[in-house]
N, C-alpha and C positions, 0 to 999 in steps of 0.2 A: 520592398516589403517592410523593412524595419521602420521607415518613416510612417507608413500606414498603421503599423502596429502601435506606434507611439500615440497617434491621434485617438485610437480606440481605447488604449490604456488610460489616456487622460479623461475621456468620456466616462469610463467606468469609475475611476478614482473619484472624480468630482461628484458623480451621482451617489456613490456609497457614502461619501463624506457628508453630502447635503441631507442624506436620509438618516443621519445620526449613527451610522455604522463606524466603529473605530477601525478604519482601514489603515493598514501599514504599508502594503505594497500591492501592486497589480502587475502581472506579467502575462503577455501573450507570447508563448514560446515560438520561435521562428519556424519550427517544423510543423506547427499547427496551422500555418497559412491564415492567420487572423481568426480562425474559426474556433480556437480553444483559448480560454482565459483562466488564469489562476489569480486568486486574491488571498492575501494574508491579513487576517483581522484579529482584533482582541475582543473576544466575546464577553458580553456582560449579561444580556438577556437570553432567555432560553430559545428565542426564535431568531437570534441575530444571523445565524448561518443561512437559514432558509430565506430570510428576507434579503440577505446579500445576494444569494443566487438569483432570486427573481429580478433584482435590480440589474445584475450583471448581464442577464440574458435579454433585457428589454430596453436598456437605457440609451444605447448608442444610436445616433441618427444614421449611422452607416450599417445598421441592421446586423451587426456582428457582435459577439461570437454566437456560435450555435451550441457550444459545449462549455460549461463553466464548472470550476472547482473552487471551493473555499477551504482554507486551511487555518490552523491556529498560528499564533504568533511565534511559536518555537520551530516552525517549519520554514526552511529557506526555499521559497518558491522559484528561485533561480538555479537550484540544484536538482537535476532530474532524479537522482537517487533518493533524496529526501522526499520529493513529491511522490514517487512510486511507493516508498515505504509507508507514508501517511495514507495513501489511497488503499494500500493493502490492509492496514491495521486500524484505521479509524472510520471506516465506512460500514454501516449496516445496510445491506441492499434492500431490506424491507422498509426501512424508514428514511434513508438518507439520499434517495434518488428522486429528484423533482422533475417532472415533465410538464412543459408549458406548450399546449397545442396551438397550432395556427398562428405562429409568430412571423413577423416580417423577416425576410432573408433576401440576399442579393439574387437577382435573376440568374446570375452565373452559377448558382448552386445546382449541381447536376441531379441531386435527389428530387428536385421539383419537376424534372422532365419537361421543362420549357424554359426558354430564355426571354419570354415576353412578360413584362410586369403587368399587373401586380401578381406576386406569388407569395405563398406562405408555407411554413414547415414547422414541425414540432422542434423544440429545443429542450436540452436536458442539462440539469445541474447536479453535482455530486457534493454532498456535505461531508467533508473529511475532517471535521472538528470533533473534539472530545465533547460528548453530551453534557450540558449543564443541568439537565433535568433527569432525575431518576436515581440519584445517589450512587453514581459510578465512582470507582476508585481511580482518581486521576493519575496516581503513581503507576498504575498498571499500563498506562498509555505512554510511558516514558520512551523516548526514542532509543532505538538500538543502534549500534555502530558496528561497522565491519571490523573484524579482528585483524591483527597482523598475520602475515602468511605463516603457516605452520613450519616449524623447523624440521629440516630433513635429518634423518639419522646420520651419525658420523660415518664417513666412508660411502654415503649414498644408500638408497633403499635397495633391498634385495627383491628382485622381481618375483612376484607370486602369481600363480594362476588364479582364476576366479574360484575354483574349488578350494584352493589353499586359503584364500581370503575368507571365504564363507566358513570354513572349518575353524580358522583362527578367530574370526569374529564371534562365532557362537561361544567358544571357550572364554573369550574376553568378557562377553556380557554375562555369562554364567558366573564369572568370578566376582562381579559386583554390578549393581545397576550402573548403566552408562548412558550419558547424554550423547546427542549427535556430535557435539563438539569433541567429547572424549573419543568417540569412534573415529572421527576424521583425524584427530591428532595421532591416535595409535597407528593408523594406516597411512600416515603421511608419506607421500612419494609414490604410492600405488596409483595407477590410473583411476580417475574418479568414476568413469562408467563401470569399472569392475567393482569398486567399493559399493556403489549404490545398487548394482544388480545383486551383489552378495547380501546386502542388507534386505533387499526386496524378497529374497528367498527365505529370510528368517522372519520377516515382519508379521506374518499371520500367526506366529507363535509368541509374539511379544506384547506385553502390556506396558503401561507407564506408571511411575510412582506419583500418585495424586497429591501426596503431602510434601513433595520436594519441588516447590515452585521457585522460579519459573522454568527450570530446565526439564522437569518431568522425565527423568532418565528412564531408559528402557530396561525391562526385566522380563525374563521368561514367565509368562502368566497366562491363565485361561480367560481373562477379561481385559477390556481395554484399559482400565485403570485399577490399580490396587494401592492400598495404603501401606505404611511402613510395617504393619503387622501381618501383611499378607491378605487382608480382607479386601473385598471388592468395593469400588466407589460408584 
């Protein structure tokens, strides 16, 4: 399968390059069985990402892939964690999903309900790039990174019941606005399911500080967002 992936990757890379797209990498992840492709590009024009998706889904004589993703140059498309992060934070479902109907696919595609050619099927592309049109703040799209593990209390954590965690968490948040990072740090060592259930029991009474970006710490409030002076946003 790896050899077959490479031939399709070469098809896509050459087609993108010949179309004037500043392509940096193409990757067909092994677990996608040649039906999923990623491309990393350097966007210049406002339509580069969508144009790249159309090419990726239609350029290979082997009629693959069926699903394509395009990412900015700062995303390592060989790192599944970075790919999933960009998919989560750089895609607008209303604008960034492209469906191409009635495309050529392999007769082996089970969704076609037949193995006799010719067959066709819709293909889909996902634009996971930062928009170049619309005045977006590019800094707000900066990649986040997983933090180091939380340090455990000296001597190890004291086991608490869910009721204890809930009561202590309420007092902790009432003491000062707290981010989710603050909460997890404070309750480090407690079983995570207990921590999130305790938080869930408080969440309907919590708002977030709208003027403390990007953490938006939690505070007890009657509205979803409040500013530092206690007003609603």
